C-alpha positions in Angstrom: -16.0 36.1 -6.0 -16.4 32.4 -4.1 -17.3 34.1 -1.0 -19.8 36.1 -2.6 -21.7 33.8 -4.4 -22.0 32.4 -0.4 -23.7 35.2 0.9 -20.9 36.4 2.5 -20.5 40.4 2.7 -17.2 41.7 1.2 -16.6 43.8 4.5 -16.6 40.8 6.5 -13.7 40.6 9.0 -11.2 37.5 7.8 -10.4 37.0 11.1 -13.9 35.5 12.4 -14.1 32.9 9.1 -14.8 29.2 10.2 -14.7 25.7 8.9 -16.2 22.9 10.0 -16.7 19.8 9.3 -16.9 15.5 10.5 -13.8 13.8 8.1 -13.8 11.7 6.5 -15.8 7.9 6.6 -19.7 7.1 8.3 -21.0 7.3 11.3 -20.7 4.8 13.9 -23.4 2.0 13.1 -23.7 1.0 16.8 -25.3 3.7 19.0 -23.1 3.4 21.4 -19.7 3.8 20.1 -17.8 7.2 20.9 -18.4 10.0 17.8 -18.2 13.7 18.3 -21.6 15.6 19.1 -20.8 18.1 16.8 -19.7 19.2 14.0 -15.1 19.4 14.2 -13.8 22.8 13.8 -11.2 22.5 11.7 -7.8 25.0 11.3 -7.5 26.8 8.2 -5.1 28.9 6.7 -6.6 32.2 5.8 -3.8 34.3 3.2 -4.2 38.2 3.9 -6.2 38.4 7.0 -3.7 40.1 9.4 -4.9 43.7 7.3 -8.5 42.3 8.8 -9.9 42.0 5.1 -10.6 39.6 2.9 -9.1 41.1 -1.0 -9.2 40.6 -4.4 -5.9 37.8 -3.8 -6.6 36.7 -0.3 -7.6 32.7 0.3 -8.8 29.5 2.3 -6.6 27.3 2.6 -8.0 23.5 5.1 -7.4 19.7 4.8 -10.8 17.8 3.9 -11.2 14.4 3.7 -13.3 12.1 0.8 -16.4 10.7 2.1 -14.2 7.2 2.7 -12.5 6.0 5.7 -8.6 5.2 4.9 -6.2 4.3 8.0 -3.4 1.9 8.5 -3.0 -1.1 10.8 -0.5 -1.1 12.0 -0.1 -4.6 13.3 -1.5 -5.7 10.3 1.0 -4.0 8.4 -1.7 -3.0 5.9 -4.1 -0.4 4.6 -7.8 -0.7 6.3 -10.4 0.9 4.0 -13.9 1.6 4.7 -16.5 2.5 1.2 -19.3 5.2 2.0 -22.3 3.5 1.9 -24.3 6.3 1.9 -22.7 9.5 -0.1 -20.0 9.5 -2.7 -18.5 13.4 -1.4 -17.7 14.7 2.0 -19.1 18.0 3.0 -17.9 20.5 4.7 -19.2 24.0 6.4 -18.1 27.3 6.3 -19.6 30.3 8.6 -18.8 33.3 10.4 -18.8 33.7 14.0 -18.1 35.7 16.7 -14.8 34.6 17.6 -11.5 34.0 15.7 -11.5 31.0 14.1 -9.2 27.9 14.7 -6.0 28.4 12.6 -3.4 26.0 11.4 0.3 26.7 13.3 3.2 26.3 12.2 5.2 22.8 13.1 9.0 23.8 13.3 12.0 21.8 11.2 13.6 20.2 14.7 17.5 20.4 14.3 20.3 17.7 14.2 20.8 15.0 12.1 18.6 12.3 11.8 18.0 8.7 9.7 16.7 9.8 6.4 13.4 8.7 5.4 12.8 9.0 1.2 10.3 5.9 1.1 6.5 5.9 2.0 3.3 3.6 2.1 1.1 4.0 -0.5 -2.1 1.9 -1.5 -4.8 1.9 -4.2 -8.6 1.0 -4.5 -11.2 -0.2 -5.9 -14.7 -0.4 -5.3 -17.6 -0.7 -7.7 -21.3 -1.2 -5.6 -23.2 -1.9 -9.1 -24.6 -5.6 -8.1 -26.8 -6.1 -4.9 -27.6 -9.7 -5.1 -30.6 -10.2 -2.8 -31.7 -6.8 -3.2 -31.7 -6.4 0.6 -29.7 -5.1 3.0 -26.0 -3.2 2.9 -23.5 -5.3 0.8 -22.9 -5.1 -2.9 -20.4 -5.8 -5.3 -18.8 -4.3 -8.7 -18.6 -6.0 -11.5 -20.2 -9.7 -12.3 -18.2 -12.3 -14.3 -20.6 -14.5 -16.1 -21.1 -13.5 -19.9 -17.3 -12.0 -19.3 -15.0 -13.9 -17.1 -12.2 -11.2 -17.3 -11.5 -7.5 -16.3 -7.9 -5.2 -15.5 -7.9 -3.0 -13.6 -5.8 0.1 -14.5 -3.8 2.3 -11.9 -1.6 5.2 -12.5 1.9 4.5 -10.4 4.8 5.5 -10.5 7.7 5.1 -8.6 7.5 1.7 -6.6 10.6 0.6 -5.0 12.4 -2.0 -6.5 12.3 -5.2 -4.7 9.6 -3.7 -2.3 7.2 -5.9 -1.1 3.5 -5.2 -2.1 0.6 -6.7 -0.4 -2.7 -7.4 -2.8 -6.0 -7.6 -0.8 -8.7 -9.2 -3.1 -12.0 -10.2 -1.8 -13.9 -11.9 -3.9 -18.1 -13.9 -4.2 -19.6 -16.7 -6.5 -22.4 -18.2 -6.3 -21.5 -22.2 -7.9 -22.9 -25.0 -7.4 -19.6 -27.3 -7.8 -16.8 -24.5 -7.1 -14.6 -22.1 -8.7 -12.0 -19.3 -8.5 -10.6 -16.7 -10.1 -6.9 -16.0 -11.4 -4.9 -12.4 -10.6 -2.1 -11.2 -12.8 -0.6 -8.0 -12.3 1.2 -6.5 -15.2 0.8 -9.9 -16.8 2.5 -11.8 -14.4 0.9 -14.6 -12.1 0.3 -13.3 -8.9 -3.0 -16.2 -7.9 -6.0 -18.1 -7.8 -8.8 -17.3 -5.2 -10.5 -20.8 -4.8 -14.3 -19.3 -3.5 -16.6 -22.1 -1.4 -19.4 -23.6 -3.3 -23.2 -23.0 -2.5 -25.8 -25.7 -2.1 -28.7 -25.4 -4.2 -31.6 -25.7 -1.5 -34.2 -22.9 -1.1 -33.2 -21.3 1.4 -29.3 -21.7 1.5 -26.5 -19.3 1.1 -26.9 -17.1 -1.7 -23.1 -16.6 -2.6 -19.6 -17.4 -0.8 -16.8 -14.8 -0.3 -13.5 -15.2 -0.4 -10.4 -12.5 1.1 -7.5 -13.3 0.4 -3.6 -11.1 1.2 -1.6 -12.1 -1.3 2.0 -11.2 -0.9 4.4 -10.4 -4.3 7.4 -8.8 -5.1 7.6 -5.7 -6.8 10.6 -6.6 -9.4 8.0 -10.3 -10.0 4.9 -8.4 -11.3 7.0 -5.9 -13.1 6.0 -3.1 -10.8 9.7 -0.7 -11.0 9.7 1.7 -13.6 6.0 1.4 -15.1 3.7 3.9 -14.3 0.1 2.4 -15.2 -0.5 -1.4 -12.9 -3.0 -3.8 -14.4 -4.2 -6.1 -12.3 -6.0 -8.8 -14.2 -9.2 -10.7 -12.9 -10.0 -13.8 -14.6 -13.1 -16.1 -13.7 -12.8 -20.0 -14.0 -16.2 -21.4 -14.1 -17.5 -24.3 -11.9 -18.0 -27.3 -15.2 -21.8 -27.8 -14.5 -24.7 -25.6 -12.2 -24.9 -22.3 -11.6 -21.6 -20.4 -11.6 -21.4 -16.4 -11.7 -18.9 -14.8 -9.6 -17.9 -10.8 -8.8 -16.1 -8.7 -7.4 -16.0 -6.9 -3.6 -13.1 -5.0 -3.9 -9.8 -4.8 -4.7 -6.5 -3.4 -2.3 -2.9 -3.0 -2.7 -0.4 -2.0 -1.3 3.1 -0.9 -1.8 6.3 0.7 -1.0 7.1 4.1 -2.9 9.5 6.4 -3.4 9.3 9.3 -1.8 8.5 12.4 -4.2 5.4 15.0 -5.4 3.3 13.2 -7.8 0.7 15.4 -9.4 -0.5 18.1 -7.7 -0.2 16.5 -4.0 0.9 13.8 -2.4 -0.3 11.8 1.1 2.6 10.6 2.5 3.2 8.1 5.9 6.2 5.5 6.6 6.5 2.7 8.7 9.8 2.6 8.9 10.6 6.0 10.5 8.3 4.2 13.1 12.3 2.8 14.0 13.7 6.0 15.1 12.2 8.5 17.5 13.0 11.5 15.2 13.6 11.2 11.2 14.8 13.2 8.1 12.3 13.3 5.3 13.4 13.9 1.6 10.8 14.5 -1.3 11.7 14.9 -4.3 10.0 16.9 -7.4 9.1 19.6 -5.4 8.2 22.7 -6.9 8.9 26.4 -5.6 5.6 27.8 -4.0 5.1 23.8 -2.6 3.5 23.7 0.9 3.8 20.3 3.8 1.6 19.9 6.3 1.2 17.5 8.7 -2.1 15.9 8.9 -1.8 13.7 11.9 -4.8 14.7 13.5 -6.8 16.4 10.3 -8.5 18.8 12.0 -5.7 20.4 13.8 -3.3 20.7 10.4 -0.1 21.7 11.0 2.3 23.8 8.2 5.4 22.1 8.3 9.0 24.1 8.0 11.1 22.5 5.9 14.4 23.4 3.5 14.6 23.6 -0.5 16.8 23.1 -3.0 17.0 21.8 -6.5 13.4 20.4 -6.2 14.4 18.8 -2.8 12.5 19.7 0.4 14.0 18.4 3.1 12.8 18.2 7.3 13.0 16.8 10.3 9.8 16.1 13.0 9.3 13.4 15.6 8.7 10.3 14.3 7.6 7.7 18.1 3.9 7.2 16.6 2.9 7.3 12.7 3.0 10.8 11.5 0.8 11.9 8.2 1.9 14.4 5.4 0.4 16.2 2.1 2.5 18.3 0.4 1.0 20.1 -2.7 1.8 22.2 -4.6 -0.3 25.5 -5.8 -2.6 24.0 -8.4 -5.3 24.3 -5.5 -8.8 22.6 -6.4 -11.5 24.9 -5.0 -14.7 22.9 -3.2 -18.2 22.2 -4.7 -20.6 25.7 -3.5 -23.5 23.4 -2.8 -25.5 25.9 -1.6 -26.8 27.7 2.1 -27.8 25.9 5.0 -29.8 27.8 7.9 -29.0 27.6 11.1 -29.9 24.3 13.6 -30.1 24.1 17.3 -30.1 20.5 17.9 -29.4 21.1 21.2 -32.2 23.0 22.1 -34.7 20.3 20.6 -36.8 18.6 23.9 -36.5 14.8 23.5 -38.8 13.1 22.0 -39.8 9.7 22.0 -39.0 9.3 18.4 -36.5 10.9 15.5 -37.2 10.5 11.4 -34.3 11.4 9.3 -35.7 12.4 5.7 -35.7 13.3 2.4 -37.8 16.5 1.8 -39.7 15.0 -0.8 -40.7 12.9 1.5 -41.4 15.3 4.2 -45.4 14.9 3.9 -45.2 11.3 4.6 -42.5 11.5 7.5 -45.2 14.7 8.9 -48.0 11.8 8.7 -45.9 8.9 10.4 -44.9 12.0 13.5 -48.5 12.5 13.3 -50.2 8.4 13.6 -47.2 7.6 16.3 -48.4 10.6 18.3 -52.5 9.8 18.1 -52.1 6.2 18.6 -48.4 5.7 21.2 -48.8 9.7 22.7 -45.0 9.5 21.0 -43.3 13.0 20.6 -41.0 13.1 17.2 -38.8 14.9 15.7 -38.3 15.5 11.9 
């Protein structure tokens, strides 16, 4: 039904289906940075394509990343999260090609006995782009600590490993002439205090100061293990006099978690597995008819072969580099259909002097700008 809504004929050959996308994250600010020239074809799984007909019980599975970029910094042993400033969604494109599409291949279960991995590194992240104090630029902030000086942020996280290390990265900003601070609590246990440098009360002085800290905590000390919800509370301690307003920029919590299927899907990577050339992964809470994919390279996803017994999935794989996997059950979410996109051949355009990117509602003004540049500068433009 979804393919029909997209305008595809029921008689299509499913082997010709292709899905393209860029992956997660913003394009680099610098034009000199390397980035893909075109949308990348993603490996997909098409159930029932062998008979050359896309039947009513057939379906497509593919791994899609969100709009933000998430990477693991092996040097600092911590996750790095980049919030997308321009979009809250990521977009993928499905098409029917003359050639066979790219498909997900199998990753075999390595035979042999290897060191056990039954924990993984996970994170939660919070950032709200609500306030832009300068009414300019790319920097936005979340909750404003002014009339209200205390906020709590709650995350549904269970399975935190007892006595493990938690790394809490907190970035706050304050506008205070006499100095101020933020006190942090995890599950009502004191976690630390961030003292924000003061600003000068001048017309052209800095209008706010950042303070970013990485707090190292023990899971037992902040009562993490055994809880299904983790609460992080901020208290803003205002300056004794003068202007004193605080903001939360972002909050990132890194922790070690028991390797299990949480909800309908779990994305996991284990830094500890790098100590071994190959590792055996043991995942609990896995119902029948579940899948495990190797998504280390998202557009080259592979279906990992595993053994299953009594809600436990086990497989072995090379771990000389940090691998990233996803395990999921048969409750797979469907993407939202946005609409048809006309075919474009940007490579076929003659190289213009300027390129104007515009929202359709500003198309007339974009054409007016292009005409102005052609008349006054003899510049060609592509809109």
